[in-house]
Each structure stands twice: as structure tokens, then as C-alpha cells.
C-alpha positions, 0 to 999 in steps of 0.5 A: 500499499505505501509503495503504491502511494509513493509510486502515485505522489511520483505521477501527481506531484509535477502536474500539482505544482503546475497547476497552483490552485488550491485543491491542487495544492491539497492533494500535495498536501496529502502526499507529502503527510503520507511521506511523513507518516511513512517515514517517521519524520518528525516534520519536514520544510518544502520549498519550490521557485521557478521562473523567478516566483516561488510557487511553495514554500511550507512546512509539514509535520513538527518542529518539535514533537514535545509541544506540537509547534508545526514547521512553517516556512521560518522554521530553521534548519541546520543545513550541513554541507550545503554551507559550502557553497555559500563559502564558495559564493563569498570567495568568488566575492573576494576574486572579484574585488581583487583580493585573491584569485581561486585559480592560482596558487596559494601559498604566494599570495598568503605571503603577500599579505602575511610574510610571517605565514610560514609553509613549507612545502611538501612536494609539487602539490604544495606549490601548486595547490589553489583554493579552486583545488580545495573548494573542489575537492581535488587535492588528495588530501584526505577528506577527514582528520578524524573528529573534526566537527567535534574537536575544537580545531580553529580554523588556522590550525586547519589551513596549517594542517592543509600544507603538512598533512598527516594521512597518506594522499591522492594523486593532486587533481587526479582523484576527488576525496569529499573534504569538510575541513579544506572548507574551513581552512579556504575560509580561513584563507578568506578571513586573513586576506579581508581582514575580517571574521567569516561569519561577519561577512558572509551576514554582510555581503551575502545574506543582507543582499539576497534578502535572507533575513532569518539566517545565520551560523551555528558558531554565532552563539548569540544567533543561535541563542535567540532563535532557539524556539526556532530551529527544529529541534534535533530528532535523532531516528531509532529503533522507530521512535525520535529522539530528543537529543538536547538543544545543547547540541547546537550550544556546545557541541558545534565546533566554530572552525567548522562552520564554513563547511557546515554550520548555516542555519537556513528557513525554507523562505530564505531558501527561496530568495537564495534559488531566485538569486543563482537561478538568475545569475545574481540578479534577481533578489538583492539589493544591488548586483553585488555579483559580476556577470558569469560569477554564478556559472563559474560556481557550476562549472566541474573542476574535475576529471570526469572518469574519476566521477564517474568511477566515484559515483558508479550505480547512480542512475543519473551521471555525477559529471563532475563537483564546482564549487560548492556544487554537483553537476549530473547528467541525466541519462534516461528521458531527455537527458538534462542538468542538475546543480545540486548538493544534500547536507547532514549535519550529526543525523539530525537535520537533513536538507537537500537542494536542486536546481534545474536551469532549463526550466529555471526551478528550485526544490529545496527541503529540509528534516528533522528525524526519520527513518535511516533508510530514507536519509541515505537514499537522500544523501547519493547512491540510490537517488531516482530521477525523472525526466519530465521535459513536457511538463512543467517541473522538468528534470524533477529529482524523484529523491525529493520526497519520495521513494519510488520504484522501490519495494517495501523488500527494499525499505526498513519501516 
């Protein structure tokens, strides 16, 4: 019965969005409520934009199961690795201001502004390594130092580790190793070159200009304390139930040094502004145009070897053709083809999120949720995403992983 309902949702969802009647959105609500119930989500925030217009930003379920406080378009979620796209754009902005060149070797640029910055190259890669290499995960450096999200590493310490790796490295620019701590190190470069703290610049340059009035970071303790009531409660799903983790997780458990890699808090309403900004090449939803033409497109340009990416993501039903600056690039292998720029986020296995942009139809989809079945988290995160090309409908190239587990029988699910 569950499988039938989910398959029906796949067929109906595009028509629901393209037909903006009250009745149609009620149908959408019904299907999402069923999915929340089936997979144990405490609540979910969904935002859909198209052609510069917000079609939907809505909350489902509860942000707090105890008080029964509902999820709304203004509920905040920690979006984990979606934070990388904000960090990348900030560094792109520094490049257009003449503070840094993303594609040029990093070490000489740091020495120009800080002669005491001590780097002893440990090989040709350290002579040539650039911010583009760091942001596209092609340095060959190990992806995890251990407990970088929990340990109290500063960004300075992470930057130094860039030039003194403690673990075996892979081939420079010929391998792909997803890496969180390099984003923290890259943000520290931005702090050195701009002489301003990352969190302040993120707020001033991106959030304020794009109209993301509710967004902030986990490393801003004052912001977190002011907004504790608006942050969806952190639930961990175990043995068929959601278990509340103490809210001290947001205040004490986060390593502030890692914020550029995973510490941004956003609402569905703010993400509507962000997606419209990106899909319009930075022309829409801004106080003034603060990025030059071509800047957004540069973030979506693959900097990785396609063969390497195909091997890394073997088995996906869409071909991961590359990784840009904070974005995966997917080429659809079924239907009429198409492209998706996307990323998923997961913080402590309690908050989960995903963003997908479809440039051909000028469509963006964002969702975030707390708690939920581990199988659902696995499917949203990666290798089992299922895609459908809907070029004849309004939402072309919509990923079926958004809010659905269709094409999976009950035997594949842990319900």
C-alpha cells in the first residue's frame, strides 16, 4: 500500500505544482503528510521556485514533537554541507574584488599579505595548490582528520594542516576526495585576505544582499540563543522512534571552526530567495548586484576529471559529471537528458537537507527535515537517488528523491 501511494505521488507531483489551485496544493499536502508518516519524519520544510517566482514554501509536521509546534516556512534547519555553496560564493566575491585569485597557487598569495605565514612545501602539490583545488575536492588530501566537527580545531590549525598532511594523500588533481576541513581552511584564507571574520562577511555580503533575513550560523552563539525557539528540534531516529537530543548540541556540540563546511542555519523562505538569486545569475532578489556576470556560472563549472567522478559515483541513475565550487553537477542518463546542480546536507544525523537547481526550466527545489527513517536518509544522501525526466511538464528534470522513494518495493525499505 505504501509503495502504491509513493508511486502515485511521483506521477501527480509535477501536475500539482504546475496547476496552482488550492485543490492541487491540498493534494500535495496529503501526499507529503503520508510520506512523513511512513518514514518517521518529525517535520519537513519544502520550497519550490520557478521562473523567478516562489511556487511554494511550506512546512509539514512538527518542529517540536513535545509542544506540537508546527514547521513553517520560517523554521530554521542546520543544512550541513549546503553551507559550502555560501562559502564558495563568498570567496568568488573576494576574487572579483581583487583580493585573491581562486585558480592561482595559494601559498604565494598568502605570503604577500602575511610574510610571517610559514609554509614549507612537502611536494609539488603544495607549490601549485589553489583555492579552486580545495573547493572542488581535488587536492588528494584525506577527507577526514577524525573528529573535525567535534574537536576544537581552529581555522588557523586547519589551514596549517593543509601544508603538513598527516595521512597518505591521493593523486593531486587526478582524484576526488570529499573534504570538509578544506572548506574551513579556505574560509580562513578569506579571513586573512579580507581582514574580517567569516561569519560577519557571510552576513554582510550574502545574507543581507540576497534577503536571507532569518539565516545565521551555529558559530554565532548570540544568534543561536535568540532563535532556539525557531530551530527545528534535533531528533535522532532509532528503533522506530524519534529521540530528542539536547539543544545543547547547537550551543556546545558544534566546532565553530568548521562552520564554513557545515554550520549554516536557514529557513525555507530564505532558501526561496537564494534559489531565485542563483537561477537568475545573481540578478534577482538582491539589494544591488554584488556579483559580476559569469560568477554564478563559474560555481557550476566542473573542475574534476569526468572519469574520476564516474568511478566515484558508479551506480547512480544520473551521471555525476563533476563537482564545481560547492556543487555537484549531474547529467541525466534517461529521458531527454538534462542537468542538475545540487547538494545534500546532513548534520549529526538529526537535520537533513537537499537543494536541486534545474536551469532548463529555471526551477529550484529545497527541502529540510529532522529525524526519520535511516533508509530515507541514505537514499536522499546519494547513490540510490532515482531521477525522472519530465521535459513535457512544468517541472522538468525533477528528481524523484525529493520527498519520495518510488521505484522501491517494500522489501528495500526499513519501515
